[in-house]
Residue, then its C-alpha position, 0 to 999 in steps of 0.5 A: x914500956x921499952x919498945x922496938x917498932x919494926x920498920x913496917x910499924x906505922x910511924x903514927x903509932x910510934x908517935x902515939x906510944x911516945x906521947x903516952x910516955x913510952x920509950x920507943x925506938x923505931x927501926x926505920x930511923x935507927x937501922x933501916x933495912x936491918x935483917x930480922x935476925x938483927x932486929x930481934x937481937x936489937x930488941x933483946x939487947x935493949x930489953x925491948x918488946x918488938x912490935x911488928x906485922x911481920x910473921x917471920x919473927x914468929x918462926x925466928x923467935x920460936x926456933x931460936x928459943x927467943x924472946x927470953x929478955x924482951x918479947x914480940x907483939x905480932x899484929x894480925x889486924x886489918x889496918x884502918x885508915x891512916x888517921x886512926x891506926x896509931x891510936x888503935x895500935x897504941x890502945x891495943x899495946x896499952x891493954x896489958x903490961x905483961x908482954x915482956x918475955x912472951x911471943x904474942x899475937x894480937x888479932x881482932x877480938x883476941x890476944x894469944x900469948x906464948x908461955x915465957x921462954 
């Protein structure tokens, strides 16, 4: 999968996803401090699924009629100890392969997916 990890996404999760063979760009290292609008544009331009804990992307994506080319995974999960968060998040992402083109919310015990735009 082609993924864009928001600046608030844990680095160990980025590492775990890369180790699993995924193409992950981390905003923290390529565009630190970028606005939500710019981060969403980076995801769309790169056809990457955006990984974030920031609820602001939900409103932005729906209001703008996005994400048509990429997708957004909003995590609404309690953060476990740092030692296991990367593996936990990576496992949840790898549960499916149809994230692209959807606005998805991952919560404890369920996943909500908006219809493709």
